[in-house]
LUMNU-487307 format. One record per residue (C-alpha): residue number from 0; x, y, z. Coordinates in steps of 0.5 Angstrom, whole numbers. Example, Ala and Ser with C-alpha at 12.3 -4.5 7.8 and 13.67 -1.06 7.14 Angstrom:
% residues 2
<0 <25 -9 16>>
<1 <27 -2 14>>
This chain:
% residues 398
<0 <37 172 -20>>
<1 <41 168 -24>>
<2 <48 167 -21>>
<3 <54 170 -25>>
<4 <57 165 -30>>
<5 <62 163 -35>>
<6 <63 163 -41>>
<7 <69 159 -42>>
<8 <74 158 -48>>
<9 <71 161 -53>>
<10 <74 165 -59>>
<11 <69 172 -60>>
<12 <70 174 -67>>
<13 <76 168 -70>>
<14 <81 171 -64>>
<15 <84 168 -60>>
<16 <80 164 -54>>
<17 <78 168 -49>>
<18 <73 166 -42>>
<19 <68 172 -42>>
<20 <64 173 -34>>
<21 <56 174 -35>>
<22 <52 177 -30>>
<23 <46 180 -30>>
<24 <44 177 -36>>
<25 <50 182 -39>>
<26 <57 181 -41>>
<27 <62 185 -35>>
<28 <70 182 -37>>
<29 <75 178 -42>>
<30 <80 174 -40>>
<31 <85 170 -44>>
<32 <82 162 -43>>
<33 <83 159 -36>>
<34 <86 152 -36>>
<35 <82 152 -29>>
<36 <77 146 -29>>
<37 <70 148 -31>>
<38 <65 149 -26>>
<39 <58 147 -25>>
<40 <55 154 -27>>
<41 <60 155 -33>>
<42 <58 154 -40>>
<43 <64 150 -44>>
<44 <64 154 -50>>
<45 <69 148 -53>>
<46 <73 153 -58>>
<47 <68 155 -61>>
<48 <67 161 -66>>
<49 <63 166 -62>>
<50 <59 172 -65>>
<51 <53 177 -63>>
<52 <47 175 -65>>
<53 <44 176 -72>>
<54 <39 181 -75>>
<55 <34 181 -79>>
<56 <32 187 -81>>
<57 <27 186 -85>>
<58 <21 181 -86>>
<59 <14 181 -87>>
<60 <12 175 -82>>
<61 <5 177 -82>>
<62 <4 175 -89>>
<63 <8 169 -89>>
<64 <5 161 -90>>
<65 <11 159 -87>>
<66 <9 150 -85>>
<67 <2 151 -89>>
<68 <1 146 -94>>
<69 <5 148 -102>>
<70 <3 154 -106>>
<71 <6 154 -114>>
<72 <7 162 -115>>
<73 <1 165 -118>>
<74 <3 173 -119>>
<75 <2 176 -125>>
<76 <10 180 -128>>
<77 <8 186 -126>>
<78 <9 190 -118>>
<79 <1 191 -117>>
<80 <1 184 -120>>
<81 <4 181 -115>>
<82 <-1 185 -110>>
<83 <-7 183 -112>>
<84 <-4 176 -112>>
<85 <-3 176 -106>>
<86 <-9 180 -103>>
<87 <-14 174 -108>>
<88 <-10 168 -104>>
<89 <-9 172 -97>>
<90 <-17 171 -97>>
<91 <-17 165 -98>>
<92 <-12 162 -92>>
<93 <-15 161 -86>>
<94 <-9 159 -81>>
<95 <-9 165 -76>>
<96 <-4 170 -77>>
<97 <0 168 -70>>
<98 <0 162 -71>>
<99 <4 162 -79>>
<100 <8 167 -77>>
<101 <8 165 -70>>
<102 <11 158 -73>>
<103 <17 163 -77>>
<104 <19 167 -71>>
<105 <21 161 -67>>
<106 <25 158 -74>>
<107 <29 165 -75>>
<108 <30 166 -67>>
<109 <33 158 -67>>
<110 <38 160 -73>>
<111 <40 167 -70>>
<112 <35 172 -71>>
<113 <34 176 -63>>
<114 <33 183 -66>>
<115 <28 184 -72>>
<116 <24 189 -75>>
<117 <17 186 -79>>
<118 <13 190 -84>>
<119 <5 189 -83>>
<120 <0 190 -88>>
<121 <-5 195 -87>>
<122 <-11 198 -90>>
<123 <-18 198 -91>>
<124 <-20 192 -93>>
<125 <-17 188 -87>>
<126 <-16 194 -82>>
<127 <-12 194 -75>>
<128 <-13 185 -75>>
<129 <-5 185 -78>>
<130 <-2 190 -74>>
<131 <-7 187 -66>>
<132 <-4 180 -69>>
<133 <4 182 -69>>
<134 <3 186 -63>>
<135 <1 180 -60>>
<136 <5 176 -61>>
<137 <11 181 -60>>
<138 <8 182 -53>>
<139 <9 173 -53>>
<140 <15 174 -55>>
<141 <18 180 -51>>
<142 <23 176 -47>>
<143 <26 172 -52>>
<144 <28 177 -58>>
<145 <27 186 -59>>
<146 <21 186 -65>>
<147 <19 192 -67>>
<148 <14 194 -73>>
<149 <13 198 -78>>
<150 <5 200 -82>>
<151 <6 198 -89>>
<152 <1 201 -93>>
<153 <2 197 -99>>
<154 <-4 197 -103>>
<155 <-3 206 -102>>
<156 <-4 211 -98>>
<157 <-5 217 -102>>
<158 <-8 213 -107>>
<159 <-13 209 -102>>
<160 <-17 212 -98>>
<161 <-18 211 -90>>
<162 <-11 209 -90>>
<163 <-8 213 -87>>
<164 <-12 215 -82>>
<165 <-11 208 -79>>
<166 <-3 209 -81>>
<167 <-6 214 -75>>
<168 <-9 209 -70>>
<169 <-3 203 -71>>
<170 <1 208 -69>>
<171 <-4 211 -63>>
<172 <-3 204 -61>>
<173 <5 205 -61>>
<174 <8 202 -67>>
<175 <14 203 -69>>
<176 <15 205 -75>>
<177 <11 209 -80>>
<178 <12 205 -88>>
<179 <12 209 -94>>
<180 <12 204 -101>>
<181 <15 207 -108>>
<182 <12 214 -107>>
<183 <11 216 -115>>
<184 <11 208 -117>>
<185 <4 206 -112>>
<186 <2 214 -111>>
<187 <4 218 -116>>
<188 <4 223 -111>>
<189 <11 223 -109>>
<190 <11 230 -104>>
<191 <3 228 -101>>
<192 <6 222 -99>>
<193 <13 223 -96>>
<194 <10 229 -92>>
<195 <4 224 -89>>
<196 <10 220 -87>>
<197 <14 224 -84>>
<198 <9 229 -80>>
<199 <6 222 -77>>
<200 <13 221 -75>>
<201 <15 227 -73>>
<202 <9 228 -69>>
<203 <8 220 -65>>
<204 <17 220 -65>>
<205 <18 214 -69>>
<206 <22 211 -75>>
<207 <20 212 -82>>
<208 <23 205 -87>>
<209 <20 205 -94>>
<210 <20 201 -99>>
<211 <23 204 -106>>
<212 <23 199 -112>>
<213 <22 204 -117>>
<214 <28 204 -121>>
<215 <35 208 -125>>
<216 <33 217 -124>>
<217 <25 216 -123>>
<218 <28 211 -117>>
<219 <35 216 -115>>
<220 <31 223 -114>>
<221 <26 220 -109>>
<222 <32 217 -106>>
<223 <34 225 -106>>
<224 <28 226 -104>>
<225 <27 223 -97>>
<226 <34 227 -96>>
<227 <32 233 -95>>
<228 <25 230 -91>>
<229 <30 227 -87>>
<230 <34 232 -85>>
<231 <27 239 -85>>
<232 <24 234 -80>>
<233 <31 232 -76>>
<234 <30 224 -76>>
<235 <38 224 -78>>
<236 <40 215 -75>>
<237 <31 214 -76>>
<238 <29 213 -84>>
<239 <31 207 -88>>
<240 <31 205 -95>>
<241 <29 198 -96>>
<242 <30 195 -102>>
<243 <33 201 -106>>
<244 <35 197 -113>>
<245 <36 204 -116>>
<246 <44 205 -113>>
<247 <46 199 -117>>
<248 <43 201 -124>>
<249 <46 207 -126>>
<250 <54 210 -125>>
<251 <58 210 -118>>
<252 <60 217 -120>>
<253 <52 220 -122>>
<254 <50 214 -114>>
<255 <56 218 -110>>
<256 <53 224 -107>>
<257 <47 221 -106>>
<258 <51 216 -103>>
<259 <55 222 -98>>
<260 <48 225 -97>>
<261 <45 219 -94>>
<262 <52 217 -90>>
<263 <51 225 -86>>
<264 <43 222 -85>>
<265 <45 217 -82>>
<266 <40 214 -87>>
<267 <41 207 -87>>
<268 <40 201 -93>>
<269 <37 195 -93>>
<270 <38 189 -98>>
<271 <35 182 -99>>
<272 <41 181 -104>>
<273 <35 179 -109>>
<274 <38 176 -115>>
<275 <32 178 -120>>
<276 <36 185 -121>>
<277 <40 191 -120>>
<278 <42 192 -112>>
<279 <46 198 -109>>
<280 <53 197 -110>>
<281 <55 194 -104>>
<282 <63 195 -103>>
<283 <63 202 -105>>
<284 <58 205 -101>>
<285 <60 202 -95>>
<286 <67 205 -97>>
<287 <63 211 -97>>
<288 <59 209 -89>>
<289 <53 207 -92>>
<290 <50 203 -87>>
<291 <47 198 -91>>
<292 <43 191 -87>>
<293 <40 185 -89>>
<294 <33 182 -89>>
<295 <30 177 -91>>
<296 <23 181 -94>>
<297 <17 175 -96>>
<298 <19 167 -93>>
<299 <15 163 -97>>
<300 <9 167 -99>>
<301 <5 170 -105>>
<302 <10 174 -107>>
<303 <15 168 -107>>
<304 <17 160 -104>>
<305 <25 162 -103>>
<306 <27 165 -96>>
<307 <28 160 -90>>
<308 <30 166 -85>>
<309 <37 164 -82>>
<310 <41 171 -84>>
<311 <47 167 -84>>
<312 <45 166 -90>>
<313 <42 173 -93>>
<314 <50 174 -91>>
<315 <51 168 -95>>
<316 <48 170 -101>>
<317 <50 178 -100>>
<318 <58 175 -101>>
<319 <54 171 -106>>
<320 <50 177 -111>>
<321 <58 180 -111>>
<322 <63 176 -110>>
<323 <67 176 -104>>
<324 <70 172 -102>>
<325 <76 175 -99>>
<326 <75 173 -91>>
<327 <76 180 -89>>
<328 <70 182 -95>>
<329 <65 176 -92>>
<330 <66 179 -85>>
<331 <64 185 -88>>
<332 <58 180 -90>>
<333 <57 179 -83>>
<334 <57 184 -80>>
<335 <51 187 -85>>
<336 <46 181 -82>>
<337 <49 183 -74>>
<338 <52 191 -72>>
<339 <49 194 -78>>
<340 <42 192 -78>>
<341 <42 193 -71>>
<342 <45 201 -72>>
<343 <38 201 -78>>
<344 <33 199 -72>>
<345 <36 203 -67>>
<346 <40 199 -62>>
<347 <47 198 -59>>
<348 <45 193 -56>>
<349 <49 188 -59>>
<350 <55 186 -59>>
<351 <61 183 -56>>
<352 <64 188 -51>>
<353 <63 189 -44>>
<354 <56 192 -42>>
<355 <52 189 -47>>
<356 <47 185 -46>>
<357 <49 177 -47>>
<358 <45 176 -53>>
<359 <51 172 -57>>
<360 <51 164 -62>>
<361 <57 160 -62>>
<362 <59 157 -68>>
<363 <62 150 -68>>
<364 <67 153 -75>>
<365 <73 159 -75>>
<366 <72 164 -77>>
<367 <67 169 -80>>
<368 <69 167 -87>>
<369 <68 161 -85>>
<370 <61 161 -82>>
<371 <58 166 -87>>
<372 <60 160 -92>>
<373 <58 154 -88>>
<374 <52 156 -85>>
<375 <53 151 -79>>
<376 <48 150 -73>>
<377 <48 153 -69>>
<378 <47 155 -59>>
<379 <43 161 -59>>
<380 <43 165 -52>>
<381 <39 170 -50>>
<382 <42 174 -43>>
<383 <46 168 -42>>
<384 <41 163 -42>>
<385 <42 157 -48>>
<386 <34 158 -52>>
<387 <35 155 -58>>
<388 <40 148 -61>>
<389 <40 145 -67>>
<390 <37 150 -71>>
<391 <30 149 -65>>
<392 <27 153 -61>>
<393 <28 149 -53>>
<394 <21 152 -51>>
<395 <16 153 -57>>
<396 <11 157 -56>>
<397 <7 155 -60>>
């Protein structure tokens, strides 16, 4: 058994310095910082900022080209062009999924993401190969991270025969969430797609996470429809809509009633804070009590050569996108990359309250705002044990 130890002289969220006792991998006591000499088991926080670990709410690890030779982006202009181009490139890549995804996953852990949701491609061409590879990776890093998966029918669900059966098989294998994609734009049959997705989630008692790129009023109509299905199937608090660009394209007067329904039903929104399109209005949605979280989406893959898996950088991108420059606004961006993500993923183990797991970061900055702006290298602790520092996992498992 690991002996209790004190985390000394740290500033939770930038507050005055405290000491926190870690017992059995959890935070058990707090006190004002003591002037007593450090014991051999104490962690010297050196007056650093103490924060919860980061949450990566949406990533596609199975498709990354991380660590591979540079590939210029070769996709055409439309969403379907991007999907077809990605399929071509993934057929050419011979490096195993576990090697590419594992290298990126270790990078994410080293930068402080200890809770992640990964969307995993499933279709008749790939079968369950991506799911099985990601479940092996999930088991390999189980003691370091909380990683949940979403089956993602990127090439179509209703429109691609055989995909629905594979999704059911993936649920039987234990995948945690049922995914969907543009019920109108990809499948051209929103009722059929959402019927299948929500019935499957209800049957297996799983969550739902739907990519929604469809724009304008068509997208807003689908969000309202997803809300209807959430209420009908009793999945309040277990549904995420990813991207939802349409919410940033329409007047707030038109969006507000839908936002209020999302808040009432506990439907979360995920944004990667992209630069090339409309983005759900972060502060207005926050004011309406909608849970908005952040994800990297694709990282160094056939869709884009961008991304580095650092959720502090993603919080900065959100702040940059919306010109958030007050400390309280920057703190809200930080929340989107931590506690909001945890709430969206159904976790209550992300925080600094007594009784929470001792999963935290130490950063050499003064405030949350400075952390978002400066994005310094940080120390990463899991269960009160140092697992990463200087941007590297202390013990690689590759």
